Backbone bond lengths (Angstrom), bond angles and torsions (degrees), N, CA, C in turn:
res aa  C-N    CA-C-N  psi(-1)  N-CA   C-N-CA  omega(-1)  CA-C   N-CA-C  phi
1 M - - - 1.458 - - 1.539 110.72 -
2 L 1.335 115.79 -46.37 1.470 121.17 179.72 1.521 110.88 -61.23
3 K 1.347 115.63 -39.83 1.460 120.84 179.70 1.522 110.84 -60.84
4 K 1.316 115.63 -43.60 1.466 121.32 -178.81 1.532 110.71 -65.41
5 L 1.339 115.72 -40.67 1.461 119.88 178.73 1.522 111.25 -64.67
6 L 1.347 116.36 -40.98 1.463 120.79 178.38 1.524 111.16 -61.91
7 K 1.345 116.27 -38.45 1.460 120.35 179.65 1.520 111.82 -68.08
8 I 1.324 115.93 -32.37 1.461 120.04 178.55 1.530 111.03 -69.90
9 F 1.325 116.11 -46.90 1.465 120.41 -176.32 1.536 113.18 -86.26
10 F 1.339 116.20 -27.10 1.468 120.74 178.86 1.527 109.17 -130.74
11 P 1.324 117.25 69.18 1.469 120.09 -177.14 1.529 111.89 -65.12
12 Q 1.308 115.69 145.57 1.462 120.60 178.11 1.521 108.76 -78.84
13 I 1.338 115.58 134.81 1.457 119.14 -179.24 1.519 110.98 -112.94
14 C 1.314 116.26 156.33 1.459 122.64 179.52 1.525 109.82 -64.67
15 S 1.308 117.06 134.92 1.464 122.30 -178.75 1.519 112.59 -69.65
16 S 1.323 116.92 -9.47 1.464 120.43 179.57 1.525 112.33 -107.03
17 C 1.339 117.64 -58.24 1.467 120.83 -173.79 1.522 113.55 -96.17
18 S 1.339 117.35 -11.23 1.472 124.00 178.24 1.529 114.37 71.19
19 Y 1.328 117.73 10.31 1.461 120.16 173.55 1.519 109.34 -79.97
20 I 1.327 116.64 155.30 1.468 120.95 178.71 1.536 108.60 -65.15
21 I 1.329 115.80 131.23 1.453 119.14 -179.16 1.526 110.92 -91.36
22 L 1.318 115.55 157.72 1.456 122.01 -176.81 1.521 111.42 -81.83
23 E 1.315 115.77 169.58 1.467 123.35 -177.30 1.526 112.37 -54.45
24 N 1.346 116.79 -41.26 1.465 120.59 -174.72 1.522 113.37 -92.04
25 E 1.338 117.46 6.90 1.464 120.86 179.31 1.521 109.59 -99.70
26 N 1.323 115.90 157.54 1.460 120.35 -173.94 1.523 111.16 -132.90
27 F 1.343 116.36 93.17 1.463 125.10 175.82 1.536 114.75 69.56
28 I 1.324 118.01 -33.62 1.464 121.53 177.18 1.528 107.28 -122.01
29 C 1.331 117.29 124.73 1.461 120.12 -176.22 1.527 111.41 -69.47
30 T 1.300 116.14 160.06 1.464 122.02 -177.55 1.525 111.16 -59.91
31 H 1.334 116.53 -39.85 1.466 120.27 179.72 1.527 111.28 -60.07
32 C 1.331 116.99 -48.04 1.468 121.01 -179.55 1.528 111.00 -66.64
33 R 1.320 116.29 -39.35 1.459 118.83 179.21 1.527 110.68 -61.16
34 H 1.320 117.08 -43.14 1.465 120.62 -179.13 1.523 112.46 -70.16
35 N 1.335 116.15 -18.26 1.462 119.77 -179.60 1.530 113.30 -104.02
36 L 1.314 116.95 9.38 1.462 119.62 176.30 1.538 109.34 -63.46
37 P 1.332 117.42 130.95 1.471 120.29 -178.51 1.534 111.77 -80.28
38 L 1.303 116.04 84.04 1.470 121.65 -178.36 1.522 111.01 -69.56
39 T 1.324 116.95 139.47 1.466 120.88 179.66 1.528 112.91 -84.88
40 N 1.336 116.35 -31.39 1.473 122.21 -172.51 1.531 112.02 58.53
41 F 1.334 116.92 27.28 1.465 121.23 178.55 1.526 112.28 -61.02
42 H 1.338 115.50 -27.08 1.464 119.31 -177.34 1.533 111.88 -64.46
43 L 1.342 116.68 -15.47 1.469 120.77 -178.32 1.531 112.34 -87.45
44 L 1.340 116.51 -10.54 1.463 119.96 -174.11 1.524 110.72 -136.41
45 Q 1.309 117.22 120.65 1.462 121.24 -179.73 1.528 111.75 -61.32
46 E 1.328 116.61 -49.29 1.466 121.46 -177.69 1.534 109.84 -89.28
47 N 1.334 116.33 59.71 1.460 120.64 -179.21 1.532 110.87 -86.52
48 E 1.344 116.20 176.22 1.457 120.55 -175.68 1.531 112.38 -64.28
49 G 1.302 117.19 -32.36 1.460 120.04 176.88 1.523 110.99 -67.26
50 F 1.317 116.21 -44.39 1.467 121.64 179.05 1.531 110.20 -60.68
51 K 1.335 116.22 -41.00 1.470 121.27 -177.36 1.522 112.76 -65.92
52 K 1.331 117.15 -25.20 1.470 120.34 178.70 1.525 112.21 -60.57
53 F 1.335 116.15 -23.96 1.466 119.75 -174.80 1.529 112.97 -104.53
54 Y 1.313 117.53 9.37 1.466 120.64 175.69 1.533 109.54 -54.78
55 G 1.320 116.06 127.45 1.453 121.00 178.06 1.514 114.18 74.73
56 R 1.320 117.28 2.99 1.469 121.16 -178.09 1.524 111.99 -114.13
57 L 1.334 116.08 -44.85 1.461 121.34 179.91 1.521 109.73 -140.01
58 N 1.315 115.97 145.16 1.462 121.70 173.88 1.533 107.55 -90.53
59 L 1.332 116.61 104.50 1.463 121.22 -172.20 1.523 112.26 -119.17
60 N 1.321 114.54 148.38 1.466 120.04 175.04 1.521 111.88 -82.94
61 H 1.335 115.36 -37.88 1.463 119.36 -176.06 1.523 109.77 -159.15
62 V 1.339 114.99 145.48 1.465 121.50 172.39 1.527 107.93 -137.81
63 S 1.323 116.83 131.96 1.458 118.88 172.17 1.520 110.66 -151.39
64 S 1.327 115.25 149.26 1.461 123.62 174.74 1.517 106.97 -125.66
65 M 1.310 116.18 141.52 1.460 119.86 -177.34 1.523 112.35 -72.65
66 L 1.354 116.70 -43.01 1.454 121.53 -169.84 1.529 112.08 -130.41
67 F 1.324 115.57 155.23 1.457 121.02 168.97 1.522 108.68 -85.75
68 Y 1.337 115.44 137.28 1.468 121.96 -178.95 1.519 108.95 -106.42
69 N 1.324 116.79 120.40 1.455 122.05 175.64 1.520 109.31 -128.58
70 K 1.330 116.78 143.69 1.461 120.94 179.46 1.526 110.56 -59.82
71 K 1.319 114.86 136.57 1.464 123.71 179.25 1.523 113.49 67.16
72 G 1.319 116.68 14.75 1.457 120.56 178.77 1.522 112.11 -96.50
73 I 1.329 115.37 -179.62 1.469 122.28 179.85 1.520 110.98 -57.17
74 V 1.326 116.03 -45.25 1.468 120.45 -174.22 1.522 111.47 -68.35
75 Q 1.318 117.52 -37.47 1.466 119.76 177.77 1.524 110.59 -59.20
76 K 1.328 116.46 -42.57 1.467 120.43 -179.74 1.536 110.17 -65.10
77 L 1.324 116.47 -42.26 1.465 119.82 179.44 1.527 111.19 -62.85
78 I 1.339 116.37 -46.74 1.465 120.46 -179.35 1.524 110.64 -64.20
79 H 1.331 116.85 -39.96 1.476 120.71 178.61 1.530 110.36 -60.45
80 N 1.328 116.81 -47.06 1.461 120.21 -179.93 1.523 112.35 -66.41
81 L 1.310 116.59 -34.31 1.467 121.05 176.72 1.523 110.78 -68.72
82 K 1.332 115.95 -45.23 1.464 121.23 -171.28 1.527 113.80 -80.35
83 Y 1.335 116.23 -39.61 1.458 119.26 -172.49 1.526 114.71 -112.61
84 K 1.323 117.70 -15.78 1.468 121.06 -178.09 1.532 112.53 -109.47
85 N 1.331 116.01 3.94 1.470 122.17 178.11 1.526 112.93 60.23
86 H 1.330 117.66 33.45 1.461 121.09 175.95 1.532 108.39 -86.97
87 Q 1.332 114.63 72.29 1.457 119.77 -174.65 1.529 113.09 -65.43
88 E 1.331 116.18 -18.44 1.460 119.53 178.61 1.531 111.53 -62.91
89 I 1.335 116.90 -25.49 1.466 120.73 178.08 1.520 109.88 -63.54
90 G 1.328 117.03 -46.16 1.458 121.25 178.33 1.515 111.80 -61.93
91 T 1.334 116.21 -39.47 1.466 120.63 179.82 1.525 111.02 -64.72
92 I 1.336 116.44 -46.94 1.463 120.45 -179.10 1.524 111.19 -62.53
93 L 1.336 116.50 -49.11 1.465 120.01 -179.07 1.528 110.85 -63.74
94 G 1.328 116.79 -39.68 1.468 120.41 178.11 1.515 112.35 -63.08
95 N 1.337 115.82 -41.60 1.472 120.16 178.91 1.527 111.50 -64.64
96 W 1.331 116.77 -36.18 1.466 119.91 177.66 1.522 111.29 -70.51
97 Y 1.345 115.13 -47.32 1.473 118.88 -171.73 1.520 113.22 -73.05
98 V 1.305 116.66 -30.22 1.467 118.56 -176.51 1.530 111.55 -62.56
99 E 1.319 117.38 -25.61 1.464 119.70 177.92 1.529 110.71 -65.35
100 D 1.331 117.61 -33.07 1.466 121.45 174.24 1.528 110.88 -74.58
101 L 1.324 116.14 -41.03 1.469 120.41 -177.50 1.525 112.04 -64.54
102 K 1.309 117.02 -29.17 1.471 120.67 178.87 1.526 111.98 -61.70
103 E 1.327 116.41 -23.67 1.464 120.77 -177.04 1.528 112.70 -86.83
104 I 1.328 117.99 -6.61 1.465 121.68 -176.97 1.520 109.64 -85.65
105 E 1.309 115.61 116.50 1.464 121.46 -174.73 1.528 112.13 -58.58
106 S 1.339 116.83 -42.94 1.466 120.61 -175.69 1.528 113.24 -69.58
107 L 1.329 118.07 -13.39 1.466 120.58 178.50 1.522 112.68 -95.87
108 K 1.310 116.65 -3.01 1.464 119.50 -177.85 1.530 112.43 -74.73
109 N 1.343 116.00 -16.20 1.478 118.41 179.16 1.524 112.16 -108.35
110 I 1.347 116.84 24.31 1.464 120.91 175.17 1.527 109.69 -62.94
111 D 1.338 115.82 137.63 1.467 120.33 176.86 1.525 112.18 -101.99
112 F 1.343 116.28 -43.91 1.464 120.25 -178.31 1.522 110.30 -137.96
113 I 1.327 115.20 147.47 1.460 121.69 175.27 1.524 108.50 -110.30
114 I 1.340 115.84 131.73 1.462 121.19 -177.36 1.522 110.22 -122.99
115 P 1.337 118.74 119.21 1.465 120.41 173.06 1.527 109.32 -79.28
116 V 1.328 117.44 142.80 1.467 119.61 173.93 1.526 107.63 -60.76
117 P 1.324 117.84 123.05 1.473 120.09 -173.01 1.526 113.33 -82.14
118 L 1.319 115.36 155.82 1.457 122.43 168.67 1.527 107.96 -94.66
119 H 1.330 116.45 154.63 1.457 119.58 170.17 1.529 107.83 -64.77
120 N 1.321 117.00 147.11 1.465 121.15 -177.33 1.531 112.39 -55.07
121 K 1.332 116.38 -35.61 1.464 119.88 179.38 1.526 110.20 -66.99
122 R 1.344 116.23 -43.40 1.463 120.32 178.67 1.526 110.24 -65.01
123 L 1.326 116.41 -38.85 1.464 120.77 179.89 1.526 110.71 -62.99
124 K 1.322 116.68 -39.93 1.460 120.78 178.54 1.531 110.91 -67.88
125 E 1.329 116.03 -38.86 1.465 120.55 179.45 1.528 111.28 -64.26
126 R 1.343 114.75 -47.06 1.463 119.80 -174.88 1.522 111.33 -84.80
127 G 1.319 116.58 -35.05 1.458 120.92 179.37 1.516 114.00 92.10
128 Y 1.310 117.63 -5.34 1.467 121.56 -178.70 1.528 109.42 -164.30
129 N 1.312 115.63 158.43 1.464 121.80 171.66 1.524 106.73 -97.22
130 Q 1.322 117.22 120.96 1.461 120.77 -172.37 1.523 114.05 -63.02
131 V 1.329 117.30 -17.55 1.464 119.21 -178.15 1.529 112.25 -92.53
132 S 1.338 116.53 -5.87 1.467 120.82 -173.04 1.526 113.98 -60.10
133 S 1.335 117.24 -47.76 1.466 119.19 -175.40 1.522 111.58 -67.66
134 F 1.327 117.43 -38.12 1.474 121.78 176.14 1.530 108.92 -63.70
135 C 1.323 115.96 -45.20 1.463 122.48 -179.75 1.528 111.01 -61.26
136 E 1.321 116.55 -43.38 1.466 120.65 -179.43 1.525 112.14 -65.47
137 A 1.335 116.24 -38.25 1.471 119.75 177.91 1.528 111.00 -65.93
138 I 1.333 116.47 -40.55 1.466 120.88 177.69 1.528 110.23 -64.31
139 A 1.334 116.05 -45.42 1.462 120.83 -179.15 1.524 111.32 -61.37
140 M 1.325 116.62 -42.89 1.460 120.60 179.86 1.530 110.45 -65.47
141 G 1.327 116.61 -43.17 1.458 120.18 -178.97 1.514 113.41 -65.90
142 L 1.341 116.22 -35.61 1.464 120.80 179.53 1.524 112.25 -89.59
143 D 1.329 116.33 -6.00 1.460 123.01 -177.87 1.533 110.94 58.01
144 K 1.327 115.35 48.72 1.457 122.69 179.52 1.526 110.12 -122.67
145 N 1.325 116.11 160.53 1.461 121.20 -178.86 1.528 111.29 -91.43
146 I 1.338 115.53 141.96 1.463 121.14 171.86 1.523 107.73 -87.45
147 E 1.327 115.84 133.84 1.467 121.15 -179.64 1.531 108.19 -119.32
148 K 1.338 116.11 102.44 1.462 120.39 -177.35 1.523 113.41 -94.93
149 S 1.308 117.65 -5.36 1.465 120.26 -173.91 1.525 113.16 -91.45
150 I 1.329 118.12 -9.49 1.465 120.22 -176.10 1.523 112.31 -79.94
151 L 1.317 116.80 -50.34 1.464 121.19 -171.64 1.519 110.39 -106.58
152 F 1.331 116.42 132.92 1.458 119.45 176.36 1.523 110.31 -142.33
153 R 1.319 114.25 153.02 1.464 121.54 -179.69 1.520 108.38 -96.05
154 D 1.321 116.74 125.45 1.463 119.15 -176.07 1.523 113.23 -109.28
155 E 1.328 117.49 10.65 1.462 121.35 173.72 1.515 109.16 -131.39
156 Y 1.331 115.80 142.14 1.465 120.68 177.67 1.516 108.00 -98.03
157 N 1.322 116.54 114.14 1.462 121.70 -178.35 1.511 110.68 -111.23
158 I 1.344 116.04 159.72 1.458 119.70 173.97 1.515 108.40 -67.33
159 S 1.318 116.07 158.87 1.457 121.33 -178.13 1.515 111.33 -56.07
160 Q 1.355 115.85 139.78 1.455 120.94 178.39 1.525 111.85 -58.83
161 S 1.329 117.21 -30.47 1.460 120.61 -178.56 1.525 111.74 -67.22
162 K 1.353 117.29 -17.15 1.456 120.91 -179.41 1.525 112.08 -97.59
163 K 1.335 117.26 2.73 1.454 121.47 179.42 1.512 110.05 -103.35
164 N 1.339 115.43 148.57 1.452 117.87 173.18 1.517 109.19 -83.34
165 L 1.325 116.67 174.82 1.461 121.59 -173.84 1.518 112.19 -60.31
166 V 1.345 117.05 -39.06 1.465 120.87 -178.78 1.517 110.35 -64.75
167 N 1.338 116.75 -46.92 1.466 120.19 -178.29 1.518 112.52 -66.02
168 R 1.336 118.14 -29.95 1.464 120.55 177.51 1.519 110.67 -64.58
169 N 1.324 115.49 -29.81 1.460 119.69 -179.60 1.513 112.65 -77.71
170 L 1.330 117.12 -10.58 1.453 120.50 -174.18 1.520 113.33 -96.73
171 I 1.335 117.32 12.12 1.464 120.66 177.92 1.527 109.85 -61.75
172 S 1.307 116.79 123.33 1.462 120.62 -177.26 1.515 111.28 -73.52
173 H 1.327 114.71 145.97 1.463 119.22 177.12 1.529 110.96 -66.06
174 T 1.336 117.41 -15.62 1.470 119.58 178.54 1.529 111.57 -80.14
175 T 1.348 116.80 -3.91 1.462 119.74 178.11 1.517 111.14 -63.47
176 F 1.319 117.16 -31.11 1.464 122.76 -178.21 1.531 110.39 -118.21
177 N 1.312 114.88 152.20 1.467 121.10 174.67 1.516 109.91 -140.05
178 A 1.315 115.36 148.90 1.463 120.65 177.61 1.517 109.82 -105.19
179 N 1.316 115.90 133.95 1.454 122.83 179.03 1.529 106.93 -121.27
180 Y 1.318 116.80 96.22 1.458 119.69 -170.94 1.532 112.46 -121.99
181 L 1.330 114.26 162.02 1.450 122.38 178.95 1.527 109.51 -114.35
182 E 1.310 116.41 173.54 1.468 120.06 179.24 1.530 111.45 -61.06
183 M 1.332 116.16 -30.68 1.464 120.27 179.34 1.533 112.88 -64.28
184 H 1.338 116.18 -17.14 1.457 121.04 179.75 1.531 112.90 -90.99
185 H 1.320 116.82 -5.75 1.461 120.06 178.50 1.527 109.93 -66.43
186 N 1.341 115.58 147.24 1.475 121.86 174.29 1.533 112.93 58.66
187 K 1.327 115.52 37.18 1.473 120.21 179.57 1.531 110.33 -114.74
188 H 1.328 114.02 158.70 1.462 121.43 176.67 1.524 108.29 -103.88
189 F 1.326 116.58 119.75 1.465 122.46 -175.88 1.529 110.02 -107.20
190 L 1.325 115.03 139.05 1.456 121.62 173.89 1.527 107.67 -109.21
191 L 1.324 116.36 113.49 1.464 123.11 -179.29 1.531 108.92 -93.95
192 I 1.326 117.21 130.61 1.462 121.18 -174.53 1.526 111.33 -124.36
193 D 1.348 115.67 134.46 1.463 121.80 177.85 1.533 109.42 -139.54
194 D 1.332 116.41 175.27 1.465 119.37 -179.09 1.525 111.92 -83.34
195 V 1.341 118.58 -59.19 1.465 120.47 -176.54 1.526 110.79 -127.20
196 L 1.324 115.78 129.82 1.460 122.27 172.70 1.527 107.11 -90.68
197 T 1.333 116.43 114.80 1.471 120.55 179.49 1.524 108.39 -110.57
198 T 1.314 117.38 -92.16 1.478 119.58 176.29 1.525 111.21 -82.95
199 G 1.324 116.59 -21.90 1.455 120.86 -176.37 1.514 113.35 91.27
200 A 1.345 117.63 1.39 1.462 121.00 -175.82 1.527 112.53 -63.17
201 T 1.327 117.16 -45.28 1.469 120.43 -179.86 1.520 110.72 -64.29
202 L 1.318 116.98 -46.07 1.464 120.90 -179.36 1.525 110.88 -66.87
203 E 1.318 117.01 -33.87 1.467 119.87 176.22 1.525 110.76 -65.33
204 A 1.341 115.72 -42.85 1.466 120.19 178.81 1.525 110.87 -62.30
205 C 1.330 116.77 -43.56 1.470 121.07 177.92 1.527 111.01 -66.18
206 G 1.326 115.11 -48.45 1.460 120.09 -176.80 1.507 113.22 -62.57
207 S 1.331 117.42 -36.52 1.466 121.06 179.10 1.523 111.15 -61.38
208 E 1.335 115.93 -37.33 1.463 119.94 178.29 1.528 111.25 -71.40
209 I 1.324 116.27 -42.90 1.468 119.77 -179.85 1.529 110.97 -62.58
210 L 1.323 116.36 -37.97 1.472 120.31 -178.03 1.525 112.86 -74.67
211 K 1.335 117.01 -3.48 1.466 120.41 171.89 1.531 110.99 -77.24
212 I 1.319 117.00 -16.13 1.458 121.24 177.16 1.526 108.16 -68.73
213 P 1.316 118.77 125.75 1.472 120.88 -176.47 1.525 113.01 -53.78
214 G 1.334 115.64 128.16 1.461 121.62 175.76 1.520 114.92 73.19
215 S 1.329 117.33 12.26 1.468 119.82 -175.23 1.521 112.67 -77.00
216 K 1.337 115.27 152.00 1.465 123.61 171.79 1.528 107.03 -124.23
217 L 1.326 115.73 153.84 1.455 118.69 -173.38 1.529 112.08 -138.92
218 S 1.332 115.07 137.11 1.457 122.88 171.05 1.524 108.11 -129.76
219 I 1.331 116.12 158.84 1.463 121.29 -176.64 1.526 110.17 -131.81
220 V 1.334 115.52 136.58 1.468 121.76 173.08 1.522 107.69 -133.76
221 T 1.336 116.43 135.34 1.459 120.74 174.70 1.524 110.51 -129.34
222 I 1.315 115.17 160.54 1.462 119.26 176.70 1.528 109.75 -65.24
223 A 1.333 115.49 -43.25 1.465 119.35 -174.89 1.525 111.11 -144.63
224 M 1.346 115.71 165.04 1.454 122.41 172.86 1.515 108.90 -130.66
225 S 1.334 115.74 128.75 1.452 120.29 179.44 1.525 110.41 -76.11
226 M 1.331 115.16 139.50 1.463 120.29 178.28 1.520 111.70 -96.88
227 S 1.342 117.64 2.42 1.470 120.17 -179.94 1.517 111.03 -89.93
């Protein structure tokens, strides 16, 4: 009875369009789910995400679940995930996407999953890493371990949303460092982030991970910007 009353006075709304969702819907309404701009990158090795890293990183696989466009469905979802602490968005998207990732041959030998880290100061300010829930859903679906102790950010930068495209490309490779043990040698790492834009952040992270002897690297993101 209390549950029903709460739904009447505090109805749950869609994390994308903000309309009231139905009883059988979960955080994202059926209309928005059916209109998500899927990339289908998982079906093609030489996809647009993979091509972004030509000559920059030696990668086994790159895929993004969704296309990111300004003022679109995905922008609203990422905004609510990143700035409104709606971690359920990452969980839902991760649970959906991992079913596609399970079919990718090159991801079947993943050893560790690494979320792109926040600087400790940023983590304290925000209280969470926006990629954590998506990363955890992927890890659970693939039955792999998350390794948060390897990669860390050693510089505190202003938010990426406040930088223009040129400045995003100027992220120094010294922003990130890898802290690894012998047990991490000869392993395949899956690096996970929210949005692939220029690829500068992922390149900086990946360059450090690939310093681990015998390491292999793949990348998965929630979305890829087309701008």
